[in-house]
C-alpha positions as CSV (number, residue, x, y, z in Angstrom):
1,X,-0.7,-45.4,-43.0
2,X,1.1,-47.8,-40.5
3,X,4.1,-47.7,-41.8
4,X,4.1,-43.7,-42.4
5,X,3.7,-43.7,-38.9
6,X,6.7,-46.2,-38.0
7,X,8.6,-44.2,-40.4
8,X,7.7,-40.9,-38.5
9,X,8.6,-42.8,-35.1
10,X,12.1,-43.7,-36.6
11,X,12.7,-40.2,-37.8
12,X,12.3,-38.7,-34.2
13,X,14.3,-41.9,-32.6
14,X,17.1,-40.7,-34.8
15,X,17.0,-37.4,-32.8
16,X,19.7,-37.3,-30.1
17,X,17.1,-35.8,-27.4
18,X,14.6,-38.7,-28.2
19,X,17.3,-41.6,-27.7
20,X,17.7,-40.2,-24.5
21,X,13.7,-40.3,-23.7
22,X,13.9,-44.0,-25.0
23,X,16.5,-44.9,-22.6
24,X,14.8,-42.9,-19.7
25,X,11.8,-44.9,-20.5
26,X,13.3,-48.1,-20.4
27,X,15.4,-47.0,-16.9
28,X,12.1,-46.1,-15.4
29,X,10.6,-49.3,-16.2
30,X,13.6,-51.4,-14.8
31,X,13.5,-49.3,-11.5
32,X,9.7,-49.7,-11.0
33,X,10.2,-51.3,-8.0
34,X,12.6,-49.4,-6.4
35,X,10.1,-46.3,-7.0
36,X,7.5,-47.9,-5.3
37,X,9.8,-48.6,-2.0
38,X,11.0,-44.6,-2.3
39,X,7.0,-43.9,-2.3
40,X,6.1,-45.2,0.7
41,X,8.9,-43.4,2.1
42,X,8.1,-40.0,0.5
43,X,4.4,-41.0,1.9
44,X,5.4,-41.5,5.3
45,X,7.4,-37.9,5.2
46,X,4.4,-36.5,3.8
47,X,2.3,-37.5,6.3
48,X,4.9,-36.4,9.0
49,X,5.1,-32.9,7.4
50,X,1.3,-32.7,6.9
51,X,0.5,-33.4,10.4
52,X,3.3,-31.4,12.1
53,X,1.7,-28.8,9.6
54,X,-1.9,-28.9,10.8
55,X,-0.7,-29.5,14.5
56,X,1.4,-26.2,14.1
57,X,-1.5,-24.2,12.7
58,X,-4.1,-25.2,15.1
59,X,-1.7,-24.8,17.8
60,X,-1.4,-21.0,16.9
61,X,-5.0,-20.7,16.4
62,X,-5.5,-21.9,19.7
63,X,-2.8,-19.6,21.3
64,X,-4.3,-17.0,20.0
65,X,-7.8,-17.9,22.1
66,X,-5.5,-18.2,25.0
67,X,-3.4,-15.1,24.2
68,X,-6.8,-13.3,23.9
69,X,-7.8,-14.2,27.4
70,X,-4.6,-13.7,29.0
71,X,-4.8,-10.1,27.7
72,X,-7.8,-9.8,28.9
73,X,-7.0,-10.9,32.3
74,X,-3.3,-9.1,32.5
75,X,-4.7,-5.5,31.1
76,X,-7.3,-5.6,33.9
77,X,-5.1,-6.6,36.7
78,X,-4.1,-2.7,37.6
79,X,-7.7,-1.8,37.7
80,X,-8.3,-4.6,40.2
81,X,-5.2,-3.7,42.1
82,X,-6.6,0.0,41.9
83,X,-10.4,-1.2,43.5
84,X,-8.7,-3.3,46.1
85,X,-9.5,-0.6,48.9
86,X,-13.2,-0.5,47.8
87,X,-14.4,-4.2,47.1
88,X,-17.6,-3.6,46.0
89,X,-16.5,-2.2,42.8
90,X,-14.3,-5.0,41.7
91,X,-17.2,-6.3,40.3
92,X,-17.3,-3.5,37.8
93,X,-13.8,-5.0,36.8
94,X,-15.1,-8.8,36.2
95,X,-17.9,-7.1,34.3
96,X,-15.2,-5.3,32.0
97,X,-13.3,-8.3,31.1
98,X,-16.2,-9.9,30.2
99,X,-17.6,-7.2,28.0
100,X,-14.6,-6.3,26.4
101,X,-13.3,-10.3,25.3
102,X,-15.7,-11.9,23.5
103,X,-13.9,-15.1,24.2
104,X,-14.2,-14.8,28.0
105,X,-17.5,-16.3,29.4
106,X,-17.1,-15.4,33.0
107,X,-14.6,-13.7,35.6
108,X,-14.1,-12.9,39.2
109,X,-12.0,-11.3,41.6
110,X,-11.8,-13.4,44.6
111,X,-10.0,-12.0,47.8
112,X,-7.8,-13.9,50.0
113,X,-9.7,-15.2,52.8
114,X,-9.0,-12.6,55.5
115,X,-7.6,-10.2,53.3
116,X,-10.2,-7.6,54.1
117,X,-11.9,-7.5,57.4
118,X,-15.1,-6.5,56.3
119,X,-15.2,-9.4,53.9
120,X,-14.0,-12.4,55.0
121,X,-14.9,-14.2,51.7
122,X,-15.7,-12.1,48.7
123,X,-15.8,-12.9,45.2
124,X,-18.1,-11.2,42.7
125,X,-18.6,-13.1,39.5
126,X,-19.9,-11.7,36.3
127,X,-20.9,-14.1,33.4
128,X,-22.9,-14.1,30.2
129,X,-26.6,-15.0,30.3
130,X,-28.6,-15.1,27.2
131,X,-27.7,-11.5,25.4
132,X,-26.6,-9.8,28.4
133,X,-24.2,-10.3,31.8
134,X,-25.1,-10.8,34.9
135,X,-23.5,-10.3,38.8
136,X,-23.3,-13.5,41.0
137,X,-21.2,-14.2,44.1
138,X,-19.0,-17.4,44.3
139,X,-18.6,-16.8,48.4
140,X,-21.4,-19.1,49.1
141,X,-21.6,-22.2,51.3
142,X,-22.1,-24.7,48.5
143,X,-19.1,-23.3,46.1
144,X,-15.8,-23.3,48.6
145,X,-13.8,-21.0,46.0
146,X,-11.2,-20.8,48.2
147,X,-10.4,-24.7,47.6
148,X,-10.7,-24.7,43.9
149,X,-7.7,-25.4,41.9
150,X,-8.1,-22.0,39.6
151,X,-7.7,-19.7,43.1
152,X,-4.9,-22.3,44.8
153,X,-2.8,-22.9,42.4
154,X,-2.2,-19.1,40.8
155,X,-1.2,-18.1,44.5
156,X,0.8,-21.1,44.7
157,X,3.0,-20.8,41.6
158,X,3.2,-16.7,42.1
159,X,2.0,-16.5,38.0
160,X,-0.6,-17.2,35.7
161,X,-2.3,-20.5,35.6
162,X,-4.7,-22.5,33.4
163,X,-7.0,-24.9,35.1
164,X,-8.0,-28.4,34.3
165,X,-11.0,-28.5,32.3
166,X,-14.5,-28.9,34.4
167,X,-18.1,-29.1,33.7
168,X,-20.0,-26.0,34.2
169,X,-23.2,-27.1,35.9
170,X,-24.7,-23.9,36.2
171,X,-23.6,-22.5,32.8
172,X,-25.8,-25.2,30.4
173,X,-23.1,-27.9,31.1
174,X,-20.7,-26.7,29.0
175,X,-17.1,-27.8,29.4
176,X,-14.9,-24.8,30.8
177,X,-11.3,-23.9,31.7
178,X,-10.2,-20.9,33.6
179,X,-7.4,-18.4,33.5
180,X,-6.2,-17.0,36.6
181,X,-3.3,-14.9,38.0
182,X,-2.8,-13.6,41.8
183,X,-3.0,-10.0,42.3
184,X,-0.5,-8.3,45.0
185,X,-1.9,-4.8,46.2
186,X,0.6,-1.6,46.6
187,X,2.2,-2.9,49.8
188,X,3.3,-6.2,47.9
189,X,1.0,-8.3,49.9
190,X,-1.1,-11.2,48.0
191,X,-4.8,-9.7,47.9
192,X,-7.0,-11.7,45.3
193,X,-7.3,-13.8,42.0
194,X,-8.2,-12.5,39.0
195,X,-10.2,-15.2,36.3
196,X,-11.4,-15.6,33.0
197,X,-13.3,-18.5,32.0
198,X,-13.4,-19.6,28.9
199,X,-15.3,-22.1,27.1
200,X,-14.1,-25.3,25.2
201,X,-16.7,-25.8,22.3
202,X,-14.3,-23.9,20.4
203,X,-11.7,-26.3,20.7
204,X,-13.5,-28.8,19.6
205,X,-14.6,-27.5,16.2
206,X,-11.0,-26.5,16.0
207,X,-9.5,-29.6,16.1
208,X,-12.1,-30.9,14.2
209,X,-11.0,-29.2,11.5
210,X,-7.7,-30.9,11.3
211,X,-8.2,-33.1,7.8
212,X,-5.2,-34.6,7.3
213,X,-7.0,-37.6,5.9
214,X,-10.8,-38.3,5.8
215,X,-10.8,-40.5,8.9
216,X,-8.1,-38.8,11.0
217,X,-8.8,-37.7,14.2
218,X,-7.8,-35.2,16.7
219,X,-7.5,-35.6,20.5
220,X,-6.8,-32.7,23.1
221,X,-5.4,-33.8,26.6
222,X,-5.1,-31.5,29.6
223,X,-1.9,-31.6,31.8
224,X,-3.3,-34.4,34.1
225,X,-4.3,-36.6,31.4
226,X,-8.3,-35.3,31.4
227,X,-9.5,-35.8,27.6
228,X,-10.5,-32.0,26.5
229,X,-11.5,-33.2,22.7
230,X,-12.3,-36.7,21.8
231,X,-12.0,-38.7,18.5
232,X,-14.5,-38.4,15.8
233,X,-16.4,-41.6,15.7
234,X,-15.6,-45.1,17.1
235,X,-12.0,-45.7,17.5
236,X,-11.1,-49.5,16.8
237,X,-8.4,-50.6,19.2
238,X,-7.3,-53.4,16.4
239,X,-6.5,-50.8,13.7
240,X,-2.9,-49.9,13.5
241,X,-2.4,-46.0,13.7
242,X,0.4,-43.4,13.4
243,X,0.0,-40.9,16.1
244,X,1.8,-37.2,15.7
245,X,1.7,-34.9,19.0
246,X,2.5,-31.1,20.1
247,X,2.2,-29.6,23.1
248,X,0.6,-26.4,23.4
249,X,2.8,-24.4,26.0
250,X,1.6,-22.3,28.6
251,X,-1.9,-24.6,29.2
252,X,-0.1,-27.8,29.4
253,X,-2.4,-29.2,27.2
254,X,-1.3,-32.0,24.5
255,X,-2.6,-31.8,21.2
256,X,-2.4,-35.3,18.5
257,X,-3.4,-36.4,15.7
258,X,-4.3,-39.8,15.0
259,X,-4.4,-41.6,11.8
260,X,-5.1,-45.1,10.5
261,X,-2.1,-46.6,8.6
262,X,-4.9,-48.4,6.5
263,X,-5.6,-45.0,5.0
264,X,-2.2,-43.9,4.6
265,X,-0.9,-46.1,2.4
266,X,-4.0,-47.1,0.5
267,X,-3.5,-45.0,-2.5
268,X,0.1,-46.3,-2.8
269,X,-0.7,-50.0,-2.6
270,X,-3.4,-49.4,-5.4
271,X,-0.6,-48.2,-7.5
272,X,1.3,-50.9,-7.0
273,X,-1.0,-53.0,-8.8
274,X,-1.2,-50.4,-11.4
275,X,2.6,-50.7,-11.9
276,X,2.5,-54.1,-12.3
277,X,-0.4,-53.6,-14.6
278,X,2.3,-50.7,-16.9
279,X,5.3,-52.9,-16.8
280,X,3.1,-55.3,-18.9
281,X,2.0,-52.4,-21.2
282,X,5.5,-51.1,-21.3
283,X,6.1,-51.5,-24.8
284,X,2.7,-49.8,-25.9
285,X,3.5,-46.9,-23.6
286,X,6.9,-46.7,-25.2
287,X,5.7,-46.2,-28.5
288,X,2.7,-44.1,-27.3
289,X,5.3,-41.9,-25.3
290,X,7.2,-41.4,-28.4
291,X,4.5,-40.2,-30.0
292,X,3.6,-37.7,-28.0
293,X,7.2,-36.5,-27.3
294,X,7.3,-36.0,-31.4
295,X,3.9,-34.0,-31.4
296,X,5.4,-31.9,-28.0
297,X,8.5,-31.4,-30.3
298,X,6.4,-29.9,-32.7
299,X,4.0,-27.6,-29.9
300,X,7.5,-26.6,-28.8
301,X,8.6,-25.0,-31.7
302,X,5.3,-23.2,-31.9
303,X,5.8,-21.7,-28.0
304,X,9.0,-20.8,-28.7
305,X,7.6,-18.8,-31.9
306,X,5.0,-17.4,-29.8
307,X,7.4,-16.1,-26.9
308,X,9.7,-14.5,-29.3
309,X,6.6,-13.0,-30.8
310,X,5.5,-11.9,-27.2
311,X,9.0,-10.6,-26.5
312,X,9.1,-8.6,-29.4
313,X,5.9,-7.1,-28.7
314,X,7.1,-6.4,-24.9
315,X,10.0,-4.8,-26.2
316,X,7.6,-2.8,-28.6
317,X,5.2,-1.9,-25.7
318,X,8.2,-0.9,-23.5
319,X,9.2,1.6,-26.3
320,X,5.4,2.9,-26.8
321,X,5.6,3.4,-22.7
322,X,8.7,5.5,-22.5
323,X,7.7,7.5,-25.5
324,X,4.7,8.4,-23.2
325,X,6.9,9.9,-20.6
326,X,9.2,12.8,-21.0
327,X,12.5,11.5,-22.2
328,X,14.3,14.7,-24.2
329,X,17.0,15.9,-21.2
330,X,17.5,18.9,-20.7
331,X,13.9,20.0,-20.8
332,X,12.7,23.5,-21.2
333,X,16.5,24.7,-22.6
334,X,15.1,28.1,-23.3
335,X,14.1,28.5,-19.5
336,X,16.1,30.4,-17.0
337,X,13.7,29.3,-14.1
338,X,13.9,25.6,-13.9
339,X,15.8,22.3,-14.7
340,X,14.5,18.8,-14.9
341,X,15.7,15.4,-14.8
342,X,14.5,12.2,-14.7
343,X,15.0,8.4,-15.3
344,X,12.9,5.1,-15.3
345,X,14.4,1.7,-15.2
346,X,11.5,-1.2,-15.0
347,X,12.5,-4.2,-13.4
348,X,10.6,-6.1,-16.9
349,X,10.2,-5.0,-19.9
350,X,7.3,-2.9,-18.8
351,X,6.8,-1.9,-15.3
352,X,4.0,0.2,-13.5
353,X,6.4,3.4,-12.2
354,X,5.4,6.8,-13.8
355,X,6.3,10.6,-13.9
356,X,5.4,13.5,-16.0
357,X,6.3,17.1,-16.2
358,X,5.0,20.1,-18.1
359,X,4.8,23.7,-17.9
360,X,1.0,25.4,-18.3
361,X,0.7,29.3,-17.5
362,X,4.1,29.6,-15.7
363,X,3.4,26.9,-13.3
364,X,5.3,23.6,-13.5
365,X,2.9,20.9,-13.2
366,X,4.4,17.4,-11.8
367,X,3.9,13.9,-10.6
368,X,5.6,10.4,-9.6
369,X,3.8,7.4,-8.7
370,X,4.5,4.0,-8.7
371,X,1.5,0.9,-9.4
372,X,0.7,-1.9,-7.2
373,X,2.4,-4.9,-9.0
374,X,4.7,-5.4,-12.2
375,X,4.5,-6.2,-15.3
376,X,1.8,-5.4,-18.1
377,X,-1.1,-5.1,-15.5
378,X,1.0,-2.3,-13.8
379,X,2.3,-0.7,-17.3
380,X,-1.3,-0.6,-18.2
381,X,-3.1,1.2,-15.2
382,X,0.1,3.3,-15.3
383,X,-0.6,4.4,-18.8
384,X,-4.0,5.3,-17.8
385,X,-2.5,7.0,-14.6
386,X,-0.8,9.3,-16.5
387,X,-3.3,10.0,-19.2
388,X,-5.8,11.0,-16.6
389,X,-3.3,13.3,-14.8
390,X,-2.5,15.1,-18.0
391,X,-6.5,15.9,-18.7
392,X,-7.3,16.4,-15.1
393,X,-4.6,18.8,-14.5
394,X,-5.1,20.7,-18.0
395,X,-8.3,22.3,-16.1
396,X,-7.0,22.2,-12.9
397,X,-4.3,24.1,-10.8
398,X,-4.9,22.9,-7.3
399,X,-2.9,19.5,-6.9
400,X,-5.5,18.3,-3.9
401,X,-8.2,18.9,-6.7
402,X,-6.1,17.2,-9.0
403,X,-5.6,14.2,-6.9
404,X,-9.4,13.9,-5.8
405,X,-10.7,13.8,-9.2
406,X,-8.0,11.2,-10.3
407,X,-8.5,9.6,-7.5
408,X,-12.4,9.3,-7.9
409,X,-12.1,8.8,-11.7
410,X,-9.2,5.6,-11.2
411,X,-11.7,4.2,-8.3
412,X,-14.8,4.3,-10.8
413,X,-13.1,1.9,-13.0
414,X,-10.9,0.0,-11.0
415,X,-12.4,-3.6,-10.9
416,X,-8.8,-5.2,-10.2
417,X,-8.5,-3.3,-6.9
418,X,-5.4,-2.0,-8.3
419,X,-3.9,1.4,-6.9
420,X,-1.1,3.7,-7.2
421,X,1.1,6.0,-4.4
422,X,1.4,9.4,-6.0
423,X,2.9,12.7,-5.6
424,X,1.4,15.2,-7.3
425,X,2.8,19.0,-7.1
426,X,2.2,22.3,-8.6
427,X,5.5,24.8,-8.8
428,X,4.4,28.5,-9.6
429,X,7.8,29.6,-11.4
430,X,7.9,33.2,-10.9
431,X,7.3,33.1,-7.3
432,X,8.8,29.9,-6.1
433,X,5.7,28.7,-4.0
434,X,5.2,25.2,-4.5
435,X,1.6,23.6,-3.9
436,X,1.4,19.6,-3.6
437,X,-0.7,16.9,-2.0
438,X,0.8,13.2,-1.5
439,X,-1.3,10.3,-1.9
440,X,0.6,7.4,0.4
441,X,4.0,8.0,-1.6
442,X,7.7,8.7,-0.4
443,X,8.1,11.9,0.8
444,X,10.7,13.7,-1.4
445,X,13.8,15.3,-0.5
446,X,14.6,18.8,-0.7
447,X,18.2,19.4,-1.1
448,X,19.4,23.0,-0.8
449,X,21.2,24.8,2.1
450,X,21.4,20.7,3.3
451,X,19.0,17.7,2.6
452,X,15.6,17.5,4.5
453,X,12.5,15.3,3.9
454,X,9.5,17.5,2.5
455,X,6.8,17.5,5.2
456,X,3.7,15.2,3.5
457,X,0.3,14.2,5.3
458,X,-0.7,10.8,5.2
459,X,-3.2,10.1,2.2
460,X,-4.2,6.6,1.0
461,X,-3.4,5.7,-2.4
462,X,-5.3,6.5,-5.6
463,X,-7.7,4.1,-6.4
464,X,-8.5,2.9,-3.2
465,X,-11.3,4.7,-1.7
466,X,-13.5,6.8,-4.1
467,X,-14.6,9.6,-1.6
468,X,-11.3,10.0,-0.2
469,X,-10.0,13.4,0.4
470,X,-6.7,14.6,-0.2
471,X,-4.7,17.6,1.4
472,X,-3.4,20.2,0.2
473,X,0.2,21.1,1.2
474,X,2.5,24.4,0.6
475,X,6.2,24.8,0.5
476,X,8.6,27.8,-0.5
477,X,11.4,26.9,-3.2
478,X,14.4,29.6,-3.1
479,X,16.5,29.7,-5.9
480,X,19.1,26.9,-6.3
481,X,16.5,24.2,-4.5
482,X,16.5,20.7,-5.6
483,X,13.2,18.7,-5.1
484,X,14.0,14.8,-5.3
485,X,11.3,12.4,-6.2
486,X,11.6,8.6,-6.1
487,X,9.9,5.4,-5.8
488,X,10.1,2.8,-3.7
489,X,12.4,0.9,-6.0
490,X,15.1,3.3,-4.8
491,X,14.6,2.8,-1.1
492,X,14.0,-1.0,-1.3
493,X,16.9,-1.8,-3.7
494,X,18.3,-5.2,-2.6
495,X,21.8,-6.6,-2.8
496,X,22.7,-10.2,-2.7
497,X,22.1,-10.4,0.7
498,X,18.7,-8.7,0.9
499,X,19.7,-6.0,2.6
500,X,17.6,-2.7,1.2
501,X,19.3,0.7,0.3
502,X,16.7,2.8,2.8
503,X,16.1,6.4,3.0
504,X,19.1,6.9,5.0
505,X,21.7,6.1,1.9
506,X,19.5,8.3,-0.5
507,X,20.4,11.6,2.2
508,X,23.5,10.5,2.6
509,X,24.1,10.1,-1.3
510,X,22.1,14.0,-1.4
511,X,24.5,15.2,0.7
512,X,27.3,14.0,-0.7
513,X,26.2,15.9,-4.3
514,X,26.0,19.0,-2.2
515,X,29.7,18.7,-0.8
516,X,30.9,17.6,-4.1
517,X,28.9,21.0,-5.6
518,X,27.0,18.4,-8.0
519,X,23.7,20.3,-7.7
520,X,22.5,19.9,-11.1
521,X,19.5,16.9,-11.3
522,X,21.3,15.2,-14.2
523,X,24.4,15.3,-11.7
524,X,22.1,14.1,-8.7
525,X,20.8,11.4,-10.5
526,X,23.3,10.1,-12.0
527,X,25.3,10.3,-8.3
528,X,22.2,8.5,-6.9
529,X,22.3,5.9,-9.6
530,X,26.1,5.0,-9.4
531,X,25.7,4.5,-5.8
532,X,22.5,2.2,-6.3
533,X,24.2,0.3,-8.4
534,X,27.3,-0.2,-6.4
535,X,25.1,-1.0,-3.4
536,X,22.9,-3.7,-5.2
537,X,26.0,-5.5,-7.0
538,X,25.1,-8.0,-9.3
539,X,21.8,-8.9,-7.6
540,X,18.8,-9.2,-10.1
541,X,16.7,-6.0,-9.9
542,X,13.5,-6.5,-8.1
543,X,11.4,-3.6,-8.4
544,X,10.9,-0.4,-11.0
545,X,13.1,2.1,-10.1
546,X,12.1,6.0,-10.8
547,X,14.0,9.2,-10.2
548,X,13.5,13.0,-11.1
549,X,15.0,15.8,-9.7
550,X,13.6,19.5,-10.4
551,X,15.9,22.2,-9.6
552,X,14.4,25.6,-9.3
553,X,17.0,28.5,-10.3
554,X,15.2,31.4,-11.0
555,X,17.5,34.6,-10.4
556,X,16.5,37.7,-9.3
557,X,17.0,40.4,-12.2
558,X,17.6,44.1,-11.4
559,X,14.4,46.3,-11.6
560,X,14.1,48.8,-14.9
561,X,10.7,50.1,-14.2
562,X,8.2,49.8,-11.6
563,X,4.5,51.6,-11.7
564,X,1.0,50.7,-10.0
565,X,-2.4,52.3,-10.4
566,X,-5.6,51.1,-8.2
567,X,-8.9,51.2,-10.3
568,X,-12.2,51.0,-9.1
569,X,-14.5,48.5,-10.6
570,X,-16.3,50.6,-12.6
571,X,-15.7,50.0,-16.8
572,X,-15.5,54.1,-16.6
573,X,-11.9,53.3,-15.5
574,X,-10.9,51.7,-18.5
575,X,-9.6,55.3,-19.9
576,X,-7.5,55.5,-16.8
577,X,-6.0,52.0,-17.6
578,X,-5.0,52.8,-21.6
579,X,-3.4,55.9,-20.2
580,X,-1.3,53.7,-17.5
581,X,-0.3,51.4,-20.1
582,X,0.9,53.4,-22.9
583,X,3.0,55.0,-20.3
584,X,4.4,51.6,-19.1
585,X,4.8,50.6,-22.6
586,X,6.5,54.1,-23.7
587,X,9.2,53.3,-20.6
588,X,10.1,49.9,-21.8
589,X,10.2,50.7,-25.3
590,X,7.6,49.2,-27.1
591,X,6.3,50.1,-30.6
592,X,3.0,51.4,-31.3
593,X,1.8,48.1,-32.7
594,X,3.0,46.2,-29.3
595,X,1.7,48.8,-27.3
596,X,-1.8,48.6,-28.6
597,X,-2.2,44.7,-27.9
598,X,-0.8,45.4,-24.7
599,X,-3.8,47.8,-24.2
600,X,-6.2,45.0,-26.1
601,X,-4.9,42.5,-23.5
602,X,-5.1,44.7,-20.4
603,X,-8.2,45.7,-21.0
604,X,-9.8,42.4,-21.8
605,X,-8.2,41.0,-18.4
606,X,-9.3,44.0,-16.1
607,X,-12.7,44.6,-17.4
608,X,-13.4,40.9,-16.8
609,X,-12.4,41.8,-13.2
610,X,-14.6,44.6,-12.8
611,X,-17.4,43.0,-14.3
612,X,-17.2,39.8,-12.2
613,X,-14.8,39.6,-9.2
614,X,-17.0,41.6,-7.0
615,X,-21.0,40.7,-6.5
616,X,-23.1,42.9,-8.3
617,X,-23.5,46.5,-6.6
618,X,-20.5,45.8,-4.7
619,X,-17.7,48.7,-4.4
620,X,-14.2,46.9,-4.9
621,X,-10.6,47.7,-6.1
622,X,-8.7,46.5,-8.6
623,X,-4.6,47.2,-8.6
624,X,-2.4,46.8,-11.6
625,X,0.9,46.2,-11.0
626,X,3.9,46.7,-14.1
627,X,7.1,45.7,-13.3
628,X,10.0,45.6,-15.8
629,X,14.1,44.0,-15.8
630,X,16.0,43.7,-18.9
631,X,14.0,40.7,-20.5
632,X,10.5,40.8,-19.7
633,X,7.7,43.4,-18.6
634,X,5.3,42.0,-16.0
635,X,1.7,42.9,-15.5
636,X,0.2,41.6,-12.0
637,X,-3.8,42.4,-11.8
638,X,-4.7,42.0,-8.3
639,X,-8.3,42.1,-6.5
640,X,-10.2,40.7,-3.3
641,X,-13.0,39.4,-5.1
642,X,-14.5,36.0,-5.4
643,X,-11.7,33.4,-6.4
644,X,-11.6,32.7,-10.3
645,X,-8.5,31.0,-12.4
646,X,-8.8,32.1,-15.7
647,X,-6.1,30.0,-17.1
648,X,-8.0,26.6,-16.6
649,X,-10.9,27.7,-18.6
650,X,-11.2,25.4,-21.9
651,X,-9.5,27.0,-25.1
652,X,-11.6,28.4,-27.6
653,X,-12.0,26.2,-31.0
654,X,-11.5,29.0,-33.5
655,X,-12.5,26.6,-36.3
656,X,-16.1,26.2,-35.1
657,X,-18.6,28.9,-36.8
658,X,-20.2,31.7,-34.2
659,X,-23.5,29.6,-34.4
660,X,-21.7,26.4,-33.2
661,X,-19.3,28.2,-30.6
662,X,-19.9,27.9,-27.1
663,X,-20.2,31.9,-25.6
664,X,-17.5,33.2,-23.6
665,X,-13.6,32.1,-23.8
666,X,-12.6,34.3,-26.7
667,X,-11.1,37.0,-24.0
668,X,-8.5,34.4,-22.5
669,X,-8.0,33.2,-25.6
670,X,-7.3,36.8,-27.1
671,X,-4.7,37.3,-23.7
672,X,-2.9,34.2,-24.6
673,X,-2.2,35.2,-28.2
674,X,-1.0,38.6,-27.4
675,X,0.9,37.9,-24.4
676,X,4.1,35.5,-23.9
677,X,2.6,33.8,-20.6
678,X,-0.2,34.2,-18.1
679,X,-0.5,33.2,-14.6
680,X,-2.8,32.8,-11.3
681,X,-2.5,32.5,-8.0
682,X,-4.7,32.9,-5.4
683,X,-2.4,35.0,-2.3
684,X,-3.7,35.7,0.7
685,X,-7.3,36.4,-0.1
686,X,-6.3,38.3,-3.3
687,X,-6.5,36.8,-7.0
688,X,-3.3,37.7,-8.7
689,X,-3.4,37.4,-12.3
690,X,0.1,37.9,-14.1
691,X,0.8,38.6,-17.7
692,X,4.2,38.7,-19.0
693,X,5.8,39.8,-22.3
694,X,9.2,39.6,-23.5
695,X,11.1,42.8,-24.0
696,X,12.4,43.6,-27.6
């Protein structure tokens, strides 16, 4: 067995890579002492970095409290100045400083002696006592406030001043410091000093949290050398230490970390002994290393194979993800009312951007979104979001309801706290009216006569808060208008200097498309893509980039025929309806079979309105308008009854038996089979159901 092992070792040594490893091991053995020296040097550097980092972090945290105290005083100066004419109201100012700022333990507005003849000495003082705040006076014989440092120094310097620490004997012997600023009245005369007393108990806790080493201690000295925070434990004077210091600006405080050198180099000295021992075991370690390397070579080969397999699976996943989105353009080539073009470029094999669109009942449902994060998790979240959009919008036509339902569904299953910014729109193709709802996504552009941003309400992204109610907005698109949607991978695309593409460039490129008569969606996206690539240059793509352009191109055709009839919500009126439909069908040249189908569809729709639009016993009207051009006949059924959208009802499964099939739904199913399209809109308090049939 040993001979076989050594044969394997020799075989591995024959490989150039392992020969290099052998040379490297021998070199490391020879340079162990040099490494030991540089290790000491590195540790010294690391200690400096760690100490400076701890000092800087603590300094920033101290300044946060300092800033709060200073802000509390600064923000109350104008109130105190306003109250100078009524000194008795100054206690309200002091109380407010304490109430509104938890770091402040007490506050006073101390008048300059002689400023107010009615009050030679006047200094109302508000301080915390238990859970409440009490008001005292510092203008006493025992406490000569005009001689105190917190009063004299800000007056002398003419600016804010942090006092030397002092023990608050009346407040539990707590170490305190005071920040005070002079106040001038509206005539420019120095009138008073406004203060904020801050306890220094928090300072001791904060400094003692600095744990560079176990026995390291923090020390804080005032500007006059008074010790504000003492070292932990008992410090031996004969122990050699390293000291690192920084200053806390504006306060005059000096903060230090003291570290015993013995503790700094304790580990490296232990390592020194180990190095000597390892040198003796060098040959044994060499054999062991060679053996491990040989095994690692085999592991590396397996890892490489797994990586190749994962990359292959990612390519498949990318293809599946792209296959879920619309990818055949031009889309709907047989339609004369809308053109759509979109593109998605993930930063990795798979990404978190999504877009989708489809037409149902003469409405274009579309969305664009950006999932938080990147890679496989984002792609899975994107796939779920797109599927939920399709499922919800199949039975709902209002974008805010679609968005709210999607948010509730995603939030309920969102254990990873991911979210998606999303824009959902529903464009009514016959009228050009677009309803939309936005969930934290970049506002689209409207490109038509000019370039403008579509107004979008501020809503949180989908998946963050389950009960959020998303707002509904509307816009009217006129023929030739393009809505350009994109993710932040466009505006935040970076070049080699990390400059971003930004919205201004997006608007500029859109305006360029108008100037160059490149109004079609593909032309706009191609121009935008070229502009981004030119801006980014050779920089690596940092985020998924998705764009979608929807152009409304519906053109008005000359009317060939227009007729209308008004019926009451009484089924006895169906006879008049049949005569009206016959007259219309004859005018457009339909044969008897088609006319019979039209009668069947219109009767089903109108009777449904008569029976259910108005409450029982209530009289109402149903208006039927017929409009024909060279290509289509359109019936509009209008009532002012209860809002009801029949197009969102679930389709009837005609494969089920009569006993298994639920009641209802056959009427809308029949209408769908007869008419080329149906469309529902709620307009100005009226239900408008539109049925269309091609002529010829």
